[in-house]
C-alpha positions in Angstrom: -0.1 2.5 50.5 1.5 4.6 53.3 0.9 1.9 55.9 3.6 -0.3 54.2 6.2 2.4 54.3 9.0 2.1 56.8 10.9 4.7 58.8 14.7 5.3 58.5 15.4 6.2 62.1 18.7 5.2 63.8 18.3 2.2 66.1 19.1 4.3 69.2 16.4 6.7 68.4 13.8 4.0 67.6 14.6 2.4 71.0 14.2 5.7 72.7 10.7 6.2 71.2 9.6 2.7 72.3 10.3 3.4 75.9 7.5 4.8 78.1 8.3 8.0 80.0 7.7 6.3 83.3 10.7 4.0 82.5 13.0 7.0 82.0 14.8 8.9 84.8 13.2 12.1 86.0 15.8 12.7 88.7 19.1 13.9 87.2 22.3 15.7 88.0 24.0 17.2 84.9 27.5 18.4 85.1 30.8 18.3 83.3 30.3 21.1 80.8 29.3 24.7 80.3 25.7 25.4 81.2 24.0 28.5 79.7 20.8 29.0 81.7 19.1 31.8 79.7 18.6 33.5 83.1 20.1 37.0 82.9 20.5 37.0 86.7 22.6 33.8 86.6 23.7 33.3 83.0 25.9 30.2 83.6 26.2 27.3 86.0 28.3 24.3 86.7 25.6 21.9 87.9 21.9 21.4 87.4 19.9 19.0 89.5 16.4 17.7 88.7 13.9 16.0 90.9 10.5 14.7 89.7 10.9 16.4 86.4 11.5 19.9 87.8 14.7 21.8 88.2 15.8 21.6 91.9 19.2 23.2 91.8 21.2 25.5 89.4 24.6 26.8 90.4 28.2 26.1 91.3 29.5 22.5 91.9 30.6 23.5 95.4 27.1 24.1 96.5 25.4 21.2 94.7 23.2 18.8 96.6 24.1 15.1 97.0 23.8 13.0 93.9 22.2 10.2 95.9 19.1 9.0 94.1 20.0 11.0 90.9 21.2 9.7 87.6 24.5 11.6 87.0 24.9 12.8 83.4 28.4 13.8 82.5 28.4 16.3 79.6 32.1 15.5 78.9 32.7 19.0 77.7 29.4 19.5 75.8 27.3 22.6 76.4 23.8 22.6 78.0 21.1 25.0 77.2 17.4 25.4 78.0 15.4 23.1 75.8 15.3 24.3 72.2 11.8 24.7 70.8 10.9 24.9 67.1 8.4 27.7 67.0 6.9 26.8 63.6 7.1 23.4 62.0 4.8 20.7 60.6 5.3 17.6 62.7 3.3 15.3 60.3 5.3 16.5 57.3 8.6 15.9 59.1 7.5 12.3 59.7 6.2 11.8 56.2 9.4 13.2 54.8 11.1 10.2 56.3 8.6 7.8 54.6 8.0 9.2 51.1 10.1 10.5 48.2 12.4 13.2 49.6 13.7 15.5 46.9 15.5 17.8 49.4 18.9 18.8 48.2 18.3 18.0 44.5 20.9 20.0 42.6 19.0 20.1 39.3 15.9 18.9 37.4 18.0 16.0 36.2 18.9 14.9 39.7 15.4 15.3 41.0 14.0 13.3 38.2 16.6 10.6 38.7 15.4 10.3 42.3 11.8 10.0 41.1 12.8 7.3 38.5 14.6 5.3 41.2 11.6 5.6 43.6 9.1 4.6 40.9 11.1 1.5 40.1 11.3 0.6 43.8 7.6 1.3 44.3 5.9 0.0 41.1 2.4 0.5 42.3 0.2 3.4 43.6 0.4 7.1 43.6 3.9 8.6 44.1 4.0 11.4 46.7 7.1 13.5 47.2 8.3 16.8 48.5 11.3 19.0 48.9 12.4 20.3 45.4 13.2 23.9 44.9 14.3 25.3 41.6 16.1 28.5 42.7 19.5 26.8 42.9 19.0 24.7 39.8 21.0 25.4 36.6 17.7 25.1 34.7 16.1 27.9 36.8 12.6 26.7 36.2 9.7 24.8 37.9 9.2 21.1 37.4 6.6 20.2 34.7 4.3 17.3 33.9 6.7 16.5 31.0 9.6 16.0 33.5 7.5 13.8 35.7 6.1 11.7 32.8 9.6 11.0 31.5 10.8 9.8 34.9 7.8 7.8 35.9 5.7 7.1 32.7 2.0 6.6 33.2 2.2 7.2 37.0 0.1 9.6 39.1 2.9 11.7 40.6 2.4 14.6 43.1 5.7 16.4 44.0 5.3 19.4 46.4 7.7 22.3 46.2 9.8 22.7 49.4 7.6 25.6 50.6 4.5 23.5 50.3 2.8 26.2 48.3 3.1 24.6 44.9 2.9 21.1 43.6 4.2 19.6 40.3 1.9 16.8 39.0 2.2 14.4 36.1 -0.1 14.2 33.1 -1.8 11.2 34.6 -2.5 13.3 37.7 -3.8 16.1 35.6 -6.1 13.7 33.7 -7.3 12.0 36.9 -8.1 15.4 38.4 -9.9 16.6 35.3 -7.5 19.6 34.9 -7.6 20.9 31.3 -6.8 24.1 29.4 -10.3 25.5 30.2 -10.2 24.6 33.9 -10.5 27.7 36.0 -8.1 28.3 38.8 -9.8 28.2 42.2 -9.8 31.4 44.3 -6.4 32.0 45.8 -4.7 29.6 43.3 -3.0 29.5 39.9 -2.8 26.8 37.3 0.4 27.6 35.3 0.0 27.2 31.6 2.4 27.1 28.6 2.4 29.4 25.5 -0.4 27.2 24.0 -2.6 27.6 27.1 -2.1 24.1 28.3 -1.5 23.3 32.0 2.3 22.8 32.6 1.7 20.6 35.6 2.4 23.2 38.3 -0.4 24.1 40.6 0.1 27.0 43.1 -1.6 27.5 46.5 -5.4 27.2 46.2 -5.1 25.2 42.9 -3.3 22.4 44.8 -6.7 21.4 46.2 -7.7 20.1 42.7 -5.4 17.1 43.2 -6.1 16.5 46.9 -8.5 13.6 46.1 -5.6 11.8 44.4 -3.6 11.7 47.6 -3.8 8.3 49.4 -5.3 8.5 52.8 -3.1 7.2 55.6 -4.8 4.9 58.1 -4.2 5.4 61.9 -1.3 3.0 62.0 0.5 4.8 59.2 -0.2 8.2 60.7 1.1 7.1 64.1 4.2 5.8 62.4 4.7 9.2 60.7 4.5 11.0 64.1 6.9 8.5 65.6 9.3 9.3 62.8 8.9 13.0 63.3 9.5 12.7 67.0 12.6 10.6 66.5 14.1 13.1 64.0 13.4 16.0 66.2 14.7 14.4 69.4 17.9 13.6 67.6 18.3 17.2 66.5 18.0 18.4 70.0 14.5 19.9 70.0 12.5 19.5 73.2 9.3 20.9 71.7 7.6 22.0 68.5 4.8 24.4 67.7 2.9 22.3 65.3 1.4 24.6 62.6 -1.7 23.5 60.7 -2.1 20.5 62.9 -4.9 18.3 61.5 -7.8 18.4 63.9 -8.4 14.6 63.3 -4.9 13.9 64.6 -5.2 15.7 67.9 -6.8 12.8 69.7 -4.1 10.5 68.3 -1.3 12.7 69.5 -3.0 12.9 72.9 -3.3 9.1 73.0 0.4 8.9 72.1 1.2 11.2 75.0 -0.8 9.0 77.4 0.9 5.9 76.1 4.4 7.3 76.4 5.0 7.7 72.6 5.2 11.5 72.6 8.7 12.2 73.9 8.6 15.9 73.0 6.3 18.8 73.8 3.7 19.7 71.0 1.9 23.0 70.9 -0.9 22.5 68.3 -2.2 25.3 66.1 -4.9 23.6 64.2 -5.9 24.2 60.6 -8.3 27.1 60.0 -10.9 24.7 58.5 -11.5 23.3 62.0 -11.6 26.6 63.8 -15.1 26.2 65.1 -14.4 22.8 66.6 -11.6 24.1 68.8 -13.5 27.3 69.8 -16.5 25.2 70.8 -14.5 22.8 73.0 -11.8 25.2 74.2 -8.1 24.6 74.7 -7.0 21.0 75.3 -4.1 19.7 77.4 -3.0 16.0 77.5 -0.1 14.2 79.0 0.6 16.8 81.8 1.4 19.5 79.3 3.0 17.3 76.7 0.3 17.9 74.0 -1.5 21.3 74.2 -4.0 22.5 71.6 -5.1 26.1 71.9 -4.3 28.0 68.6 -5.7 28.2 65.1 -3.5 28.7 62.0 -4.9 30.8 59.2 -3.4 31.5 55.8 -3.4 35.0 54.4 -1.2 34.6 51.3 1.2 32.2 49.6 5.0 31.9 49.5 7.7 34.1 47.9 9.5 31.4 46.0 6.3 30.4 44.0 5.3 34.0 43.8 2.2 33.5 45.8 3.1 35.9 48.6 0.9 38.9 48.3 2.8 42.2 47.5 1.5 45.7 47.1 3.4 46.1 43.9 4.1 43.4 41.2 7.0 41.0 41.4 10.1 42.5 40.0 10.8 39.4 38.0 7.2 38.8 36.9 5.3 42.1 36.5 2.1 40.4 35.6 1.4 39.2 39.2 1.6 40.6 42.7 0.8 37.3 44.4 -2.3 35.7 45.9 -4.5 36.5 48.9 -5.9 33.2 50.4 -8.2 34.9 53.0 -10.4 37.9 53.2 -11.4 40.2 56.0 -15.0 39.0 55.7 -13.9 35.4 56.2 -11.6 35.8 59.1 -13.0 38.7 61.1 -15.9 36.7 62.8 -13.4 34.0 63.8 -10.8 36.4 65.1 -13.5 38.1 67.2 -14.8 34.8 68.5 -11.2 33.7 69.4 -10.9 36.7 71.7 -14.1 35.6 73.5 -13.0 31.9 73.8 -9.4 32.3 74.7 -8.1 30.7 71.5 -4.8 32.0 70.1 -4.6 33.2 66.5 -1.6 32.5 64.3 -1.8 33.8 60.7 0.6 33.0 57.8 1.6 36.2 56.0 4.7 36.5 53.9 4.3 39.4 51.4 4.2 43.1 52.4 0.5 43.4 51.6 -0.3 40.1 53.3 1.4 41.3 56.5 -0.3 44.7 56.3 -3.7 43.2 55.8 -3.3 40.7 58.6 -2.0 43.3 61.0 -4.9 45.6 60.1 -7.4 42.8 60.7 -5.8 42.0 64.0 -6.1 45.7 65.0 -9.8 45.8 64.0 -10.7 42.6 65.9 -8.8 43.7 69.0 -10.6 47.0 69.0 -14.0 45.8 68.0 -14.4 43.3 70.9 -14.6 45.1 74.3 -11.8 43.9 76.6 -14.4 43.0 79.2 -15.4 40.2 76.7 -11.8 38.9 76.2 -11.2 35.5 77.7 -7.5 36.4 78.1 -6.2 39.8 79.0 -3.1 39.0 76.8 -4.2 37.0 73.8 -0.7 36.9 72.3 -1.7 36.7 68.6 1.1 35.8 66.1 2.0 36.4 62.5 3.7 33.3 61.1 6.7 34.2 58.8 6.3 38.0 58.8 8.9 37.9 56.0 8.4 41.0 54.0 7.1 44.0 56.0 6.8 47.6 54.9 8.8 49.7 57.4 5.6 51.8 57.7 3.9 48.7 59.1 6.4 47.8 61.9 4.3 49.8 64.4 1.6 47.1 64.4 4.0 44.6 65.9 5.1 46.6 68.9 1.9 48.6 69.5 -0.8 45.9 69.3 1.4 43.9 70.0 1.9 41.0 67.6 4.4 38.1 68.1 6.6 37.7 65.0 7.1 34.0 64.4 10.0 33.9 61.9 12.3 31.2 60.4 15.9 32.3 60.0 16.8 29.6 57.5 14.2 31.0 55.1 16.4 34.1 54.8 19.6 32.2 54.0 17.8 30.2 51.4 15.8 33.1 49.9 18.8 35.4 49.6 19.6 33.8 46.3 16.3 34.9 44.7 14.5 37.4 47.0 16.3 40.3 45.4 15.1 39.2 42.0 11.5 38.8 43.2 11.4 42.0 45.3 14.0 44.4 43.9 16.4 46.2 46.3 14.0 48.7 47.9 11.7 46.1 49.4 14.6 44.2 51.0 14.6 47.0 53.7 11.7 45.2 55.3 12.7 41.7 54.5 13.5 39.2 57.3 13.9 42.2 59.7 14.8 40.3 62.8 17.0 42.9 64.5 14.7 45.8 63.7 11.7 44.0 65.2 13.7 43.0 68.4 14.9 46.6 68.8 11.3 47.7 68.8 10.6 45.3 71.7 8.8 42.7 69.6 8.8 39.0 70.7 10.5 37.1 67.9 9.9 33.4 67.9 12.4 31.3 66.0 11.3 28.3 64.0 12.3 26.2 61.0 9.1 25.6 59.0 10.3 22.0 58.5 9.8 20.1 56.3 10.1 23.2 54.2 13.6 23.5 55.6 15.7 20.8 57.2 14.6 21.5 60.8 18.1 21.5 62.4 18.3 24.0 65.3 22.0 24.6 64.6 21.2 25.8 61.1 18.5 28.1 62.4 20.7 29.5 65.1 23.5 30.0 62.6 21.2 31.8 60.1 20.0 34.1 62.8 23.4 35.3 63.9 25.3 35.0 60.6 22.7 35.9 58.0 24.7 34.0 55.5 24.1 30.8 53.6 25.8 27.6 54.6 28.7 28.3 52.3 29.3 31.7 54.0 27.8 33.7 51.1 25.8 36.8 51.9 25.8 39.2 49.0 26.1 43.0 49.0 22.4 43.7 49.4 21.4 41.3 52.1 21.1 43.8 55.0 23.7 42.3 57.4 22.6 44.6 60.1 19.4 42.5 60.5 21.4 39.6 62.0 20.9 39.2 65.8 23.2 38.8 68.7 23.7 35.3 70.1 21.9 36.1 73.4 18.9 37.1 71.3 19.1 34.0 69.1 19.0 31.9 72.2 15.8 33.6 73.4 14.3 33.0 69.9 14.5 29.3 70.4 13.9 29.0 74.2 12.3 31.7 76.2 10.3 33.4 73.5 8.6 30.2 72.1 7.7 29.5 75.7 6.1 32.9 75.9 4.3 32.5 72.6 2.7 29.3 74.0 1.8 30.9 77.4 4.4 28.8 79.3 7.2 31.2 80.1 6.7 30.6 83.8 7.7 26.9 83.4 9.8 26.7 80.3 12.5 28.6 78.4 15.2 29.1 81.0 17.1 26.9 83.4 15.8 28.1 86.8 14.7 26.3 89.9 11.1 25.3 89.8 10.8 25.2 86.0 10.3 22.0 84.0 13.6 20.2 83.3 13.8 20.6 79.5 17.4 20.8 78.2 19.4 20.6 75.0 23.1 19.9 74.8 25.3 20.4 71.8 28.9 19.4 71.3 29.8 23.0 70.6 29.2 26.2 72.6 26.8 28.3 70.5 27.7 31.4 72.5 31.4 31.4 71.7 32.2 29.1 68.7 33.0 30.9 65.4 29.7 31.4 63.6 30.9 29.4 60.6 31.3 26.3 62.9 27.8 26.4 64.3 26.2 24.2 61.6 29.1 21.6 62.0 27.9 20.8 65.6 25.4 18.2 66.7 23.0 17.6 69.5 24.3 15.1 72.1 21.5 15.2 74.7 17.8 16.0 74.7 15.9 16.0 78.0 12.2 16.6 78.5 10.6 16.7 82.0 13.8 15.3 83.3 13.6 12.3 80.9 16.5 11.6 78.6 14.7 11.2 75.3 17.9 11.2 73.2 21.5 10.6 74.0 24.2 10.5 71.4 26.3 7.3 71.1 
């Protein structure tokens, strides 16, 4: 069972998590390296001083206050930034990735199945849960099948989620236990892939994944808490000071709040709960625990699936599979009453949309909801609704984002992973609206940068690199990958600092290094604003500070 699984965190990180915030310094003086403030009026500084968790001084060393009563942190040449925030990630999944079978980086079906075989031998009982495989780089160029899983783990119930979380490969034992047969109809918004004989291959897409949900072992509170500890530890080590937690389970919100009160939530968490619990949040209203450490005030909806598994909803069929144009997972009739109620209750809306039709439909629904509810009935004058991913947009639909407006919450690493197959899925013409970061920013759209971890690694340096280089980690771009959509470094910095703060209604206290704001900082051993782009992923975080508390310091 999950409760028996152990984390793989470095000792220093584990010790950091065990310490209560009250035991950590909130009065600091940071110096000894370049400081990029994110404040256009004062872009750099030599010293930052913090008292009681708030920034008390930003400026030259010559004018700095006395260090008496302050813990002095010498950057030793490292570079300090406003605290980096992952604008779209799945905190529970990040933790479980550390505690279950991780297939990330598998180079082939053979390697992925070798990992499964090793895991099965090391864990001879129970259901096997794993995640992280992606076939687009594999020489076999195909999805996993039940036959693959059966050969690697004979007789076992195995559930292996694709990296994007929108498809799962299951074993024959799992198909049997779930009662999935040739005649089993696919649920609405889902697909059961079948072979030439009409038999299930073992791959379930989007809505069909629910058929095997009952087979997943349920984690108890202790195991769930351990997963969150693991997620916090990984993210503190990467340099993130906060995360916008998408599809946060409503049942876990009280646990996260308790962890904040007990000093076990070292990072900021902005919860966007799963759409299934929308009414519960709307009834109770926004929640804040741990003095702004855990905030719950948004709802995450799903409009369509993912591009890699061909679930993203397109206006026209997929170029490499003309029999499908993807899947819609929501309808106007389902979401409209909730969108309208959100305006009246002050709950933020965040909707997943990847395909061009998915994005169009969500934007049109937003427009209808915003116009159908009189502004006198809005709880917030500025509701700041978001579209999560916004990957493929028809240029004719850009206007929704700047006119309504809509926050575009996008993940740069998706582009450098998808560049190897997106052209095959979409054809060249549709790439004009794909991962259109620069175009949206030029239109004045707030662009929130995230990682979608555990779909991606979750490293802020990879995300920053992807945004400014628009190349994969080997430097490859390809002739059709719209290099003009890469962004400038100052823009990339806002994507991971100021704009996530804005998207969570906290730009007045987070996102830049300015006097009076909360003391959230990230330091890397490289200067992101000057180092050659190819060297950005080679860096590492050396200091993570939240509310003036050092929550991670490199050895």
